[in-house]
Each structure stands twice: as C-alpha cells, then as structure tokens.
C-alpha positions as CSV (number, residue, x, y, z in Angstrom):
1,X,159.4,-73.8,-84.1
2,X,160.1,-77.4,-83.0
3,X,157.2,-79.9,-82.8
4,X,157.1,-81.7,-79.5
5,X,155.0,-84.7,-78.3
6,X,152.1,-84.0,-76.3
7,X,153.8,-85.9,-73.3
8,X,156.8,-83.2,-73.4
9,X,154.6,-80.1,-73.5
10,X,155.9,-77.3,-71.0
11,X,153.7,-75.0,-69.2
12,X,156.1,-72.1,-69.1
13,X,156.9,-71.8,-72.6
14,X,155.1,-70.8,-76.0
15,X,157.9,-71.9,-78.1
16,X,156.7,-75.2,-79.1
17,X,154.3,-76.9,-81.8
18,X,152.3,-79.9,-81.9
19,X,151.1,-82.2,-84.8
20,X,148.0,-84.1,-84.0
21,X,144.6,-85.8,-85.1
22,X,141.5,-84.0,-83.9
23,X,139.0,-86.7,-82.6
24,X,136.2,-84.8,-80.7
25,X,134.5,-81.5,-80.5
26,X,132.0,-80.2,-77.8
27,X,130.7,-77.4,-75.9
28,X,129.5,-77.4,-72.1
29,X,126.3,-76.1,-70.8
30,X,128.4,-73.9,-68.4
31,X,130.9,-72.9,-71.2
32,X,128.6,-72.3,-74.3
33,X,130.7,-69.5,-75.6
34,X,133.7,-71.8,-75.7
35,X,134.4,-75.0,-77.8
36,X,136.8,-78.2,-76.5
37,X,138.4,-80.7,-78.5
38,X,140.4,-83.8,-77.9
39,X,143.4,-84.3,-79.9
40,X,145.9,-87.1,-80.4
41,X,149.5,-87.3,-81.6
42,X,151.5,-90.1,-83.3
43,X,152.6,-91.5,-79.7
44,X,148.9,-92.1,-78.8
45,X,148.9,-89.3,-76.2
46,X,145.8,-87.1,-76.0
47,X,145.2,-83.5,-74.7
48,X,142.2,-81.3,-74.3
49,X,142.0,-78.1,-76.2
50,X,139.8,-75.1,-75.0
51,X,139.2,-72.0,-77.3
52,X,138.6,-68.7,-76.0
53,X,135.1,-67.1,-76.9
54,X,136.9,-64.9,-79.5
55,X,138.1,-67.9,-81.4
56,X,135.1,-70.2,-81.0
57,X,133.5,-69.5,-84.4
58,X,136.8,-69.5,-86.2
59,X,137.8,-73.0,-84.8
60,X,134.4,-74.5,-85.7
61,X,135.1,-73.4,-89.3
62,X,139.0,-74.3,-89.5
63,X,139.0,-77.4,-87.6
64,X,137.4,-80.9,-88.8
65,X,136.8,-83.9,-86.9
66,X,139.3,-86.7,-87.6
67,X,141.5,-84.3,-89.9
68,X,145.2,-83.9,-89.0
69,X,146.8,-80.4,-88.1
70,X,150.0,-78.8,-87.1
71,X,149.2,-76.0,-84.1
72,X,151.6,-73.4,-82.7
73,X,151.1,-70.0,-80.9
74,X,149.1,-71.5,-78.0
75,X,149.2,-71.3,-74.3
76,X,149.6,-74.5,-72.0
77,X,147.9,-74.2,-68.6
78,X,146.6,-76.7,-66.0
79,X,142.7,-77.0,-66.7
80,X,140.0,-76.8,-64.1
81,X,139.4,-80.5,-62.8
82,X,135.6,-80.2,-63.7
83,X,136.6,-79.5,-67.2
84,X,139.0,-82.4,-67.9
85,X,138.2,-85.2,-70.1
86,X,141.5,-86.8,-70.5
87,X,144.2,-87.3,-67.9
88,X,147.0,-85.0,-69.4
89,X,148.1,-82.7,-66.7
90,X,147.9,-79.8,-69.1
91,X,145.4,-78.4,-71.1
92,X,145.8,-76.1,-74.2
93,X,144.3,-72.8,-74.8
94,X,143.4,-71.5,-78.4
95,X,142.9,-67.9,-79.1
96,X,143.0,-65.8,-82.5
97,X,146.7,-65.8,-82.2
98,X,146.8,-69.5,-82.8
99,X,148.3,-70.8,-86.2
100,X,146.6,-73.6,-87.8
101,X,148.3,-75.6,-90.6
102,X,146.5,-78.7,-92.3
103,X,149.1,-81.6,-92.6
104,X,148.9,-85.2,-94.2
105,X,146.4,-87.5,-92.9
106,X,148.7,-90.3,-92.1
107,X,148.1,-93.5,-90.3
108,X,150.7,-92.8,-87.6
109,X,148.0,-90.7,-86.0
110,X,145.6,-93.1,-84.1
111,X,141.6,-92.6,-84.7
112,X,140.8,-93.4,-81.4
113,X,141.7,-92.5,-77.9
114,X,140.2,-94.1,-74.7
115,X,141.0,-94.3,-71.1
116,X,138.9,-97.2,-70.0
117,X,137.9,-98.3,-66.5
118,X,136.7,-101.9,-65.9
119,X,133.4,-102.3,-64.0
120,X,135.1,-104.1,-61.2
121,X,137.7,-101.4,-60.5
122,X,134.7,-99.2,-60.1
123,X,133.0,-101.1,-57.4
124,X,135.2,-100.4,-54.6
125,X,135.2,-96.6,-55.2
126,X,132.6,-94.7,-53.1
127,X,132.7,-91.1,-54.9
128,X,131.3,-88.2,-53.1
129,X,131.4,-86.3,-56.4
130,X,131.0,-87.4,-60.1
131,X,133.8,-88.9,-61.4
132,X,134.7,-89.5,-65.4
133,X,135.9,-92.3,-67.4
134,X,135.4,-94.2,-70.5
135,X,134.0,-97.6,-70.9
136,X,133.6,-100.4,-73.5
137,X,131.2,-103.3,-73.7
138,X,129.0,-105.7,-75.8
139,X,125.6,-104.0,-76.1
140,X,123.1,-106.0,-74.8
141,X,119.9,-104.0,-75.0
142,X,118.7,-100.3,-75.7
143,X,115.8,-98.8,-73.6
144,X,113.8,-95.9,-74.5
145,X,112.7,-93.3,-72.1
146,X,111.7,-89.7,-71.3
147,X,112.9,-87.3,-68.6
148,X,110.6,-85.4,-66.3
149,X,110.7,-82.6,-68.9
150,X,110.0,-84.8,-71.8
151,X,113.3,-85.0,-73.3
152,X,114.1,-88.3,-74.6
153,X,117.0,-90.4,-73.5
154,X,118.3,-93.9,-74.0
155,X,119.9,-96.3,-71.8
156,X,122.5,-98.8,-73.1
157,X,123.2,-102.1,-71.3
158,X,126.8,-103.0,-71.7
159,X,128.5,-106.1,-70.9
160,X,132.5,-106.3,-70.3
161,X,134.8,-109.2,-70.8
162,X,134.2,-110.6,-67.3
163,X,130.5,-110.7,-68.1
164,X,129.5,-107.8,-65.6
165,X,126.7,-105.5,-67.0
166,X,126.4,-101.7,-66.5
167,X,123.8,-99.1,-67.6
168,X,124.8,-96.0,-69.4
169,X,122.3,-93.2,-70.1
170,X,122.6,-91.0,-73.1
171,X,120.7,-87.6,-72.9
172,X,119.0,-85.8,-75.7
173,X,122.1,-83.6,-76.7
174,X,124.0,-86.8,-77.3
175,X,121.2,-89.1,-79.1
176,X,120.2,-86.1,-81.4
177,X,123.8,-85.5,-82.6
178,X,124.7,-88.1,-85.4
179,X,128.4,-87.2,-85.2
180,X,128.6,-88.3,-81.7
181,X,125.8,-91.1,-81.8
182,X,124.7,-92.8,-84.9
183,X,121.6,-94.4,-83.7
184,X,120.6,-96.1,-86.9
185,X,123.9,-97.7,-87.3
186,X,123.9,-99.0,-83.6
187,X,120.5,-100.4,-83.8
188,X,120.9,-102.2,-86.9
189,X,124.6,-103.4,-86.2
190,X,125.1,-107.0,-86.4
191,X,125.5,-108.9,-83.0
192,X,127.8,-108.9,-81.3
193,X,128.0,-105.0,-81.5
194,X,130.9,-103.5,-79.6
195,X,130.1,-100.1,-78.1
196,X,132.6,-97.7,-76.3
197,X,131.4,-94.4,-74.8
198,X,133.9,-91.5,-73.7
199,X,133.6,-89.1,-70.8
200,X,130.6,-90.7,-69.0
201,X,129.8,-89.7,-65.4
202,X,130.1,-92.5,-62.8
203,X,127.4,-92.3,-60.1
204,X,126.6,-94.5,-57.4
205,X,122.9,-93.3,-56.5
206,X,122.2,-96.5,-54.7
207,X,124.3,-99.5,-54.2
208,X,125.5,-100.1,-58.0
209,X,127.5,-98.3,-60.5
210,X,125.8,-96.5,-63.3
211,X,127.1,-94.3,-66.1
212,X,125.5,-91.0,-67.4
213,X,126.7,-89.1,-70.6
214,X,128.3,-85.6,-70.4
215,X,128.6,-82.9,-72.7
216,X,131.9,-84.5,-73.7
217,X,130.6,-88.2,-74.5
218,X,131.0,-89.8,-77.9
219,X,129.6,-93.1,-78.8
220,X,131.8,-95.5,-81.0
221,X,130.5,-98.7,-82.7
222,X,133.1,-101.4,-83.1
223,X,136.1,-99.5,-82.8
224,X,139.3,-100.8,-84.5
225,X,141.3,-101.3,-81.0
226,X,142.4,-104.4,-79.3
227,X,139.5,-104.3,-76.6
228,X,136.9,-104.4,-79.1
229,X,138.3,-107.5,-80.8
230,X,138.6,-109.4,-77.5
231,X,135.0,-108.7,-76.8
232,X,134.1,-110.1,-80.2
233,X,136.0,-113.3,-79.7
234,X,134.7,-113.7,-76.0
235,X,131.3,-113.2,-77.8
236,X,131.9,-116.1,-80.3
237,X,133.6,-118.4,-78.0
238,X,131.7,-117.7,-74.6
239,X,128.2,-118.3,-73.3
240,X,125.3,-118.8,-75.8
241,X,123.6,-115.4,-73.8
242,X,126.2,-113.3,-75.9
243,X,125.3,-114.8,-79.1
244,X,121.5,-113.8,-79.6
245,X,120.4,-114.2,-83.4
246,X,117.6,-111.4,-83.0
247,X,118.3,-107.6,-83.6
248,X,119.4,-105.7,-80.4
249,X,116.2,-105.2,-78.4
250,X,114.8,-101.8,-78.2
251,X,112.5,-101.7,-75.2
252,X,110.5,-99.8,-72.7
253,X,110.9,-100.6,-69.2
254,X,108.0,-102.1,-67.3
255,X,106.0,-100.6,-64.5
256,X,104.4,-102.7,-61.7
257,X,101.5,-101.7,-59.8
258,X,102.0,-101.6,-56.0
259,X,100.2,-100.1,-53.0
260,X,102.0,-97.9,-50.5
261,X,102.7,-100.6,-47.8
262,X,104.4,-102.9,-50.6
263,X,106.3,-99.9,-51.9
264,X,107.6,-99.0,-48.5
265,X,109.2,-102.4,-48.0
266,X,111.4,-102.1,-50.9
267,X,115.3,-101.4,-50.0
268,X,117.3,-98.8,-52.1
269,X,118.9,-101.3,-54.2
270,X,116.0,-103.6,-55.0
271,X,114.1,-100.4,-56.1
272,X,116.8,-98.6,-57.9
273,X,115.9,-97.6,-61.6
274,X,112.4,-99.2,-61.3
275,X,109.3,-97.3,-62.1
276,X,106.0,-98.3,-60.1
277,X,102.3,-97.4,-60.5
278,X,100.1,-96.7,-57.2
279,X,96.5,-95.8,-57.1
280,X,96.3,-93.2,-54.0
281,X,95.3,-89.7,-53.4
282,X,96.9,-86.6,-52.1
283,X,96.3,-86.2,-48.3
284,X,98.5,-83.2,-47.2
285,X,100.6,-80.6,-49.0
286,X,103.7,-79.2,-47.3
287,X,105.3,-75.9,-47.7
288,X,108.4,-75.4,-45.7
289,X,110.8,-72.8,-45.2
290,X,113.1,-74.3,-47.8
291,X,110.8,-75.7,-50.3
292,X,107.7,-74.1,-52.1
293,X,105.7,-75.7,-54.6
294,X,107.3,-74.7,-57.9
295,X,110.8,-74.2,-59.3
296,X,111.9,-71.2,-61.6
297,X,114.7,-71.7,-64.0
298,X,116.3,-69.4,-66.5
299,X,115.2,-69.8,-70.1
300,X,118.3,-68.1,-71.9
301,X,119.8,-70.5,-74.1
302,X,120.1,-74.0,-72.5
303,X,120.7,-72.4,-69.1
304,X,118.9,-74.4,-66.2
305,X,120.0,-72.0,-63.3
306,X,117.1,-71.2,-60.6
307,X,115.6,-67.9,-61.2
308,X,114.4,-65.7,-58.3
309,X,111.8,-62.8,-58.0
310,X,113.8,-59.8,-57.0
311,X,112.9,-56.1,-57.3
312,X,110.1,-56.9,-59.7
313,X,112.0,-58.8,-62.0
314,X,112.9,-62.6,-62.5
315,X,116.7,-62.6,-62.1
316,X,119.0,-65.4,-63.0
317,X,122.5,-65.5,-61.1
318,X,124.3,-65.8,-64.8
319,X,122.1,-63.7,-66.9
320,X,120.7,-61.2,-64.3
321,X,117.3,-59.5,-65.4
322,X,115.4,-62.0,-67.8
323,X,112.1,-61.1,-69.6
324,X,110.7,-64.6,-68.5
325,X,111.4,-68.0,-66.9
326,X,110.3,-71.5,-66.9
327,X,108.4,-72.6,-64.0
328,X,107.9,-76.5,-62.9
329,X,105.9,-77.9,-60.5
330,X,107.7,-79.3,-57.4
331,X,104.9,-80.2,-54.8
332,X,105.9,-81.9,-51.6
333,X,102.9,-84.0,-50.4
334,X,101.8,-86.9,-48.4
335,X,99.9,-89.5,-50.5
336,X,97.6,-92.1,-49.2
337,X,95.7,-95.3,-50.0
338,X,94.0,-97.8,-48.0
339,X,97.3,-99.4,-46.9
340,X,99.3,-96.5,-45.6
341,X,100.7,-93.0,-46.4
342,X,104.2,-91.8,-47.7
343,X,105.8,-88.6,-48.4
344,X,106.2,-87.8,-52.1
345,X,107.4,-85.1,-54.5
346,X,105.1,-84.3,-57.5
347,X,107.2,-83.1,-60.5
348,X,106.0,-81.0,-63.4
349,X,104.5,-83.5,-65.9
350,X,102.5,-85.2,-63.2
351,X,101.7,-81.8,-61.7
352,X,100.2,-80.6,-65.0
353,X,97.6,-83.5,-64.8
354,X,96.8,-83.3,-61.2
355,X,96.4,-79.4,-61.2
356,X,94.9,-79.0,-64.8
357,X,97.2,-76.5,-66.2
358,X,100.9,-75.8,-66.9
359,X,102.6,-74.3,-64.0
360,X,103.6,-71.2,-65.9
361,X,100.1,-70.7,-66.8
362,X,98.7,-71.0,-63.2
363,X,101.5,-68.5,-61.8
364,X,100.7,-66.1,-64.6
365,X,97.1,-66.3,-64.2
366,X,97.2,-66.0,-60.4
367,X,100.2,-63.4,-60.5
368,X,102.2,-65.5,-58.2
369,X,105.7,-64.9,-57.3
370,X,106.2,-66.4,-54.1
371,X,106.5,-70.3,-54.0
372,X,105.4,-70.6,-50.5
373,X,102.0,-69.1,-51.5
374,X,99.8,-72.1,-52.1
375,X,97.0,-71.4,-54.6
376,X,93.5,-72.7,-54.5
377,X,93.8,-74.7,-57.6
378,X,96.6,-77.1,-55.8
379,X,94.6,-77.1,-52.5
380,X,91.7,-78.5,-54.4
381,X,93.7,-81.6,-55.5
382,X,93.6,-83.1,-52.0
383,X,91.5,-86.4,-51.6
384,X,91.3,-87.0,-55.4
385,X,92.2,-90.4,-56.7
386,X,95.2,-90.6,-59.0
387,X,97.4,-93.3,-60.4
388,X,100.9,-92.2,-59.8
389,X,103.7,-93.5,-61.6
390,X,106.6,-92.9,-59.2
391,X,110.2,-93.9,-58.0
392,X,111.1,-95.2,-54.3
393,X,113.5,-92.5,-53.1
394,X,115.5,-92.3,-49.9
395,X,115.2,-88.5,-48.6
396,X,118.5,-88.4,-47.0
397,X,117.7,-85.0,-45.1
398,X,114.8,-86.5,-43.6
399,X,116.0,-90.1,-43.3
400,X,112.8,-91.4,-44.6
401,X,111.9,-93.3,-47.8
402,X,109.3,-91.5,-50.1
403,X,108.4,-91.3,-53.8
404,X,109.3,-89.3,-56.8
405,X,106.1,-88.8,-58.9
406,X,106.8,-88.1,-62.7
407,X,103.6,-88.9,-64.0
408,X,99.8,-89.1,-62.7
409,X,96.4,-90.3,-64.3
410,X,93.0,-89.5,-63.3
411,X,91.3,-92.5,-61.9
412,X,88.0,-93.5,-59.9
413,X,87.6,-94.9,-56.3
414,X,90.9,-95.9,-54.6
415,X,89.2,-97.5,-51.6
416,X,90.5,-101.0,-52.4
417,X,94.2,-101.6,-52.4
418,X,95.5,-102.4,-55.9
419,X,96.8,-106.0,-56.9
420,X,100.2,-106.4,-58.3
421,X,100.4,-106.7,-62.1
422,X,102.6,-105.6,-64.8
423,X,101.9,-103.0,-67.4
424,X,104.5,-101.2,-69.7
425,X,105.3,-97.4,-70.3
426,X,108.5,-95.6,-71.2
427,X,110.8,-95.1,-68.1
428,X,110.9,-91.5,-66.5
429,X,114.1,-90.1,-65.1
430,X,114.6,-90.2,-61.6
431,X,114.7,-86.5,-60.9
432,X,116.5,-85.6,-57.6
433,X,114.5,-84.0,-55.1
434,X,116.5,-80.6,-54.8
435,X,117.8,-80.2,-58.4
436,X,115.8,-79.3,-61.6
437,X,116.7,-81.8,-64.5
438,X,119.8,-81.0,-66.3
439,X,122.1,-82.6,-68.6
440,X,125.2,-83.8,-66.4
441,X,128.6,-82.1,-67.1
442,X,132.2,-83.6,-66.0
443,X,133.4,-82.5,-62.7
444,X,136.5,-84.4,-61.9
445,X,138.9,-87.0,-63.2
446,X,138.9,-90.5,-61.7
447,X,142.0,-92.7,-61.1
448,X,142.7,-94.3,-64.5
449,X,144.4,-97.4,-65.7
450,X,146.0,-95.8,-68.8
451,X,144.9,-94.4,-72.1
452,X,144.2,-96.9,-74.9
453,X,144.0,-96.1,-78.7
454,X,144.9,-98.0,-81.8
455,X,148.2,-98.3,-80.0
456,X,147.8,-98.4,-76.6
457,X,145.2,-100.0,-74.3
458,X,144.6,-100.2,-70.9
459,X,142.4,-103.4,-70.1
460,X,144.0,-107.0,-70.1
461,X,142.4,-108.5,-73.1
462,X,142.9,-111.3,-75.6
463,X,143.8,-109.6,-79.0
464,X,141.6,-110.6,-81.8
465,X,141.2,-109.5,-85.5
466,X,139.6,-106.2,-86.2
467,X,137.8,-105.1,-89.3
468,X,139.4,-102.2,-91.2
469,X,136.0,-101.3,-92.5
470,X,134.7,-99.9,-89.1
471,X,133.8,-96.2,-89.5
472,X,136.0,-93.9,-87.3
473,X,133.1,-93.2,-85.0
474,X,129.4,-93.1,-84.9
C-alpha cells in the first residue's frame, strides 16, 4: 500500500497509508469514550485522528507521544467543525481494523506543529461563536485563581513580537497534566521564557480578546521554531521591560473595595476581568419563570449537563436516570447599600456562606425538587450584612448592569458607605449567568494564516538561533 502525504489524502479511498509523528493526545468532555491525536508528516502537514470507542484503550496502549508510526486501514472523513483542532479539511478515523507499525524516529518528522494567529489579526474579528487558534508570546506573568466551583486555574500573560499582551486561562484539566503543562519548568524557566499554547478558544466577552484552554490545549516552553527565536531576539534587543532579572511573577489578582454607586459607573471594558469587594445586604430575592434559586448538574464522570426532576428521578439528557446530582446555588437578588441598589447573581461558594449550608444539603433536608420554591433558610438572608466579592456584568437579556457574586463574608453594620482601598485575594472566574461552570471545548475553526512547525511558520518574524536542548514539550 502506497504511503501518501497528509496533504494528498483522499476521502473516498482506504488504499492509502501514512507515516507520521504523534504530537498530542486528548479526550473531550463530550466525547469521553474517544481519544483524539494530532500527527504530523515529513512535509510539516498535520491532521487530527479520532478513535472509535472500541479502539480507545488499545490506541492509548499502542501509541506514544513523540513516537513515529506507519498507519494503514483507516477511514478519512470530514470532521465536525466543533471537534477540529487543525485546519486540514479531512480527519482520520481509527477503529480496531487499523494497522499500526512503529518506524524509525527520524529528524525529518517535525516535533512541533502550530497554526499561529497574531493578536492584531484577532482584533477585527467579532465572533458570534468561539473559535480556535494557536498562540505564542513571551511569558510576562502567571496569575493563580480558583473557579466558582473551587477548581484551580492559571492565567498566563503573553506578549507577542509587536508588544501586544493577551491573557490565556488554563483550566484544571490542563495544569494538572504534566504531559501538557510542565508547571515547574515554566515557573522556573530563565527569562525570557517563550510559551506557545495550542487549540485555545478565542472569546470577546467585553471589548478585548482573551484566550481560554480547551480539551485539546498543550503548552510548550521555548519550542525550537523560528517564532520563538525571534521573540528571544526581541527580548534581548528590545525595551528593558522585556528583560526583567527577577523570576516570572506568580501573583494573585487585587480586589478593590467599592460601594454600589461606584460599581455602577464602570463600563464593561474598564471592569473586565476585575474582582471588587462591596459591603451590602440582600434586599430582594427574585424567582422568575425561567430562573430558580439553584442549578442541578449530572455527576456521572465529568458530565456537567443540567439534571431535571422528572417522574420521581433526577434525569440527565445524556445519562438518563441518575442516582444523584450536584446542586449549586444560583440566587438572583437585589443587593443594597447606603449608596444604591443593583441586580446580582449569587453563585455557589457565596451561597454556602450566606445560607450557612451546602446547596445539596439544604435540598435534601427540605426535600426540595422545584427550584421555584424558595425555602425559609434563603428568605432569612435578607437584610443581613455581607462583604460580597463580585464582578461587574452586563445582563444582555435585561439590558442592565449587575454583579456576579462568587464569594461572601459575614460582616457588621453596613450603614456607612465603604471607602476605596486595595486588598488581595485569588481571582474568581466570571461565571456566566446562564451556564454552570465547565471546561471549554473547541467549537469551530478560525481563519488561519497557515501552519508552522520546525519547517513551516505563519507569522512574520526575524529568524534567530534556537537551542537544541529544549524539551519537545512541557
């Protein structure tokens, strides 16, 4: 059977074989029974491979990252757009019939493959859906944080060749996998440290671009490619701000204390990504036909789909009847201090402090299945003073500015408006008002400038020396 280049694969035939290096492996939240791979051939073209459930375990045993193989007896097909992590128009499907042969680990097979997009090329885009790309930059800082469900995340600030800085969030699934993110190596790397991230989600929640990890994200430190060499050269010859002598800073984001009238004066851009503290009390609790006071989620595996109480059972659309589910607070309120009032959504961690018990415990104790029924334990929280840790949010459906409250503390009297000062705490994820926290996954591909590997590149850069001692990935 003839070996063909990835760029010459045909969808309508199975009489073709490929010789490639395996670069990455992952499973998505929606496709837990399948494994996906990115492979690259000697021409520096890449394609995504998806395994059938029947072959998942075998593929995990047979295929090793960075090893080279010859594959035959596979199917080529156009992949669903939300599953694609590279721009090749076809994908490959592996089943039990696939033939896998190990081949010599030759230098002709690149150890990297990227499809970079520059920051300024992203600015004109106004995506209505999440899009996926790769990104590279000089690591400026690392910010630690926790989500509303207490999962850790890291936010990397990356500066590109033009001096533009973009933030990229890495979720728990990435930062706890050393094969995809070697935290120790990155935190202790000599500066300038060049970081490339793959398959990151581009979002535009406010007026600036942000990046978020997906299930397919890998993080590479100082990859041996021209773009990384150009960034190092720029750091050594550019402005002094790119030449810090201290280690890469690992910080917690600051929290400013504001009163409600001050918070309502922020526009979306100036408040984006910032957490504030506000001393106030709950003046009203709202139950609508669409929103109750708690959310219920499936607990099978890492499924986060909404569970519904139907026919005497909690029911998940994916797993149907489930023995139990995870309940989280989602209380729509009006909060008030001496300077004004505003709408606010209280999420789970804050709700546990305010109500005094976990949501699941309250629901079990009170035998509650209807989120429209408001128990006395929540009603009694009205008028009590709290220090709310919140983010300013524009509620699009209502056309008003409100707050997302992710943390709360018991305090004394709130009759005097707070003065502005700065404290510190770990940043809390800005949970959307209509969705439970979940790890983002790819949805569709952006327009890309082209792939880059040890052979190909997509961004205009100045070529400089690169070390042969860099690890293939971190």
